[in-house]
N, C-alpha and C positions, 0 to 999 in steps of 0.2 A: 681977229675978233671972233670969227666963226669957231676957231679952235678953242678960244677961251670960253665961248658960250657952251660949246659941247662939253668941255671939261667941267664946267660949272654944273651942267645938268647931271652929269654922271656923279659928281660929288653929292649933289642934293639927293639923288636916288639912293646912293649908298647910305647916306645919313638917315633917310626915312626907313630904309630896311633895317639898319641897326637899332633904330628907335623902336620899331615894331617888335623886333626880336627880343629886346630887353623888356618891353612892356607886356609881352604875351603871357607870362606867369600871372601878372596882376589881373589881366582880363580873364584868364582861365579860372582863377580862384573865385567863382561865383557862389550861388546858393544851391545846396543839395535839396531836392524836392522829394517830399513823401508822396507816394502814389496811392497805396491802399493797405489795408490790414484785414486779416481773417483770424478771429471774428472782428467785425467792425466796432468802432467805438460806440458805446451805448447798447451793445447787444445784450439780450437776456436769454435765460434758459440754456446757458452754455453748459455742456456736460462736464461733470467734475472729474472724469477720468481722461487721461491723455490730453490734458489741456496744454495747447501750444499756440502761441500767437505768431502768425506769419506776417512779416513786414516786407514791403516792397518799396524800393527807392529808384530814382532815375539815374543813379550813378553807381560806379563800381565801389562798393563798400566792403567787399569780402576778400579783396586781394591781400596777399600775405604782408604787403608793405604797410597796410592800414588796419588789418584785422586785429592785431594785438591790442591796439588802443580802442578800436570800435567795440570789441567784446566786453569792455568795461563801461559802456555807455548806457546800460539798462538797469532798471530797478523795478521790482514787482512787490506790491504790498496790498493788504486788504484795506477796507474803508476806515478802519481804526488806526491805520498807519503801521501795523505789524508787518515787517518785511518777510517775504517768502523767497527762499533760495531758488535760483534758476540756473539754467545753462543756455548759452547762446551758440547757435550753430550756423556757419555760413552755407550758402547754397553749394551743393556738390555737383550738380549737373552743368553741362555746357550752357552758357548764356544766363546763368543764375547769379551773375555778379552783383545784382541789386537786391537779392533775396536773403533775408535773415530769419531764422526760426528760434523763438525764445520759449523754452519748455520749463515749467515749474518742476522743482525737484521733489523727491519723496517727503511727505509730511508725517506727523505723528499718527495720522489716520491709518495710513498703510505705508510702512517703511520700505515696501518692496515694489510699489507701483509708482513709476514716475509720472509727473503731470497730474497728480490727484489733488484737488482742492476741496475746501469746505463747501457744503451745499448752501444754496440761497444766501450767498455772500457776494458783496461788491469788491472787485479788484481793480487796481490801476497799474498799468504798465507805463513807465516813464522812459522815454528815449532822450538822452542828453543832446543838447544843442551842439556838443563837440563832435558828434558823429560826422566823419569826413569820408569823402571819396578819394580815389587815387589822384584826381586832378586838383586836390586841395579845396574843393567846395565843401562847405560845412552846412549843417542843418539850420543853423541860425537861432532857432527858438526850441525850447524843450517841447517834445511831442508827448501828449498823454492819451492813452487808449484805455477807457474804462469799460468793464463788462460785468455781468452778474451771472453767477452759476445757478443752475436749476434747483428747484425744491424736490429733492429725490423722494422724500416721504410722500409728498402730494402726488408726485408722478407714480410712485408705487401703488398708492391707493387708487389712482385713476386706472392704472394698468389692471389692478385686481378687479375693479368694477367692470372694466371692458371685458376681461376674461370671463367673469360671471355672466355678463349679458350674452357673450358669445355662446357659452355653454347652454344657457336657457334657450337661445335662438336655435341651437342645434337640436335640443330635445324637442322643442316645438315643431321644428321642421321634420324631424323623424316621426313624431306623432302624426303630423298632418299627412306625411307621405304614406305611412302605414294605413291611416284612415282612408285615404284615396285608393290605396291598393285593395283593402278589404271591401270597400264600396264597389270597385270595378269588378272584383271577383264575384261578389254577391249578385251584381247585375248580370254577369255572364251566366251564373247558375240559373237565374230566373229566366233568362232568354232561352236557355236550353229547353226549359219546360213550358215555354210560351205556347199557348194554343191559339192558332190563327182563327179557328171557328168561334171561340169565345170572344176574341178581340173584335172580330167582324160583327158579332151580335151586339157587343157593348157600344161600338162606335158607329154602328149602322152602315157598315161598308161591306164591300165584297171580300171574299176569302183571299182572292189574289192580292187585293190592296193590303189586307192584314199581313199576308206573307211578306209583301214588299216592305212594310213598316218594320217587321221583325228583322229582315235581312239588313235594313239600314241601321237599325239599333245595334245589331251584332257587329257590323263594320265599325261603327263609332266606338263600341265597347272594346273591340280588338285594338284600336289605336290607343285607347286609354290604358289598357293592360300593358302594352309595349312601353308606354311613357312612364308608368310607375313600377315596371318590373314585375307585374302580376302574372299569374298563370290561370288560364281558363280551365274550369273543371272538366274532367273527361265524362262525356255522356254515358249513362248507364245503358248497357246492352239490354234490349227488350227480349224477354223470353218468348220464344215462338209457341203459339197455341196449336199449331198444326201437329196432329198425331204422327208419331214416327211409324214408318212402314214396318219396322221390325219389332214392334212392341210386343207381339205375340210370341216371339222367339224365346225359348227358354235357355237359360244359361246352363252350361254343362255341370257346374258345381252346385246346382240347386236341386232339391228333391221335394216333391209334393207329398204332403201328409194328409190323412183323413181328418185328424182332430188332435187335440192336445193330449199329451201323455204325461204320466207322473214322472217326477225326477228320479224316483227309485229305479225306473227302467235303465237309467244311465249309471246306476251304481251308487247314487247318493243316498245317505241315511238321514238327511235333514228332513225335519218334519215341521210343517207350518202349524200355526195355532189352530187353524180350522181342522186340519187332518187329525191332530192329537185329540181335539174335542170330539170329533166324529168317532174315533176309535174308542174313546172313553164311554161315549153313549152306547156304542155297539156292545162293549163289554158289559155295561150295566143292563142293557136289554137282554143279553144272553143269560146273565145271572138271574134276572127276573123270570125269564122263561124257564130256566132250570129249576128255580125254586117252586114255580107254579106246577111244573111237571112232577116234582117230588111230592108236593102236597096232594096232587091228584092221585098219584100212585099209592100214597099212604092211605088215603081215604078209601080207595078201591079195595085194598087188602083187608082193611078193617071190616068192610061190608061183607066180604066173602067169608070171613071167619064167623060172623054172627049167623049166617045162613047154614053153615055146616053144623053148628051146635044144635040147631032146631031140628035137623033131619035125624040126628042120632036119637033124640027123644022119641 
């Protein structure tokens, strides 16, 4: 009896093992689960260039044994139902057996740029329920992922507005910086000429207190100049009023003269207007004197002749 019972137990165990072995494919062929997508369903402002939808599943859907059939389980169309060509690529790295990338093909917009779509347009990527993993698990229901591309025109306008605002901000900042620089330099120039005696009189404080105020203001102004990149003006050197000890010494190449000399002494023939007038007057005066002398001589001769005639009678 014991032997019979033992044989019966072994038979039952073998039968259960065979049953489980035969039933294992049926149990393995469960449901393939969708994990996530990038972009997610319902996404907006998706860039129109290089558009690719990344799909992640919890089973091996990229193995060569299932990929030929799985690559045909996708369709991409816009909201009007117009189909868009695509290419599906399985994951290439180790451990990416559940990763599929679907990229839109070149369109009429740009025949050389893959993945470019229309702007501000709704698109739907449909994954067929027939997508299967290597263990026979299927997706079960069609999977739809919808997204909307960005409004490039509005985005360009916004970018232009932002660029203009940035340029205005830069100009304002430069103007404000230059204004602070000029203000700091003007304060530095004023502090150089600050008179502690006048400040002491105006504020009714001592001269030492006025000097301390000036020094404090100079230190503050120095920090401001360093902050705005300004330069303090160089103080002007005060000319000394002390007479030089050698002021009486004569230079070797100088000669002392008694008075002015005419330029004719130096060989010049230039005549100024005053000199020419003087010479003209001198000539006129000489001619007048000569004429007067001639008249006088003529009168004297006539008188002598009359006297001689009287004596002869």
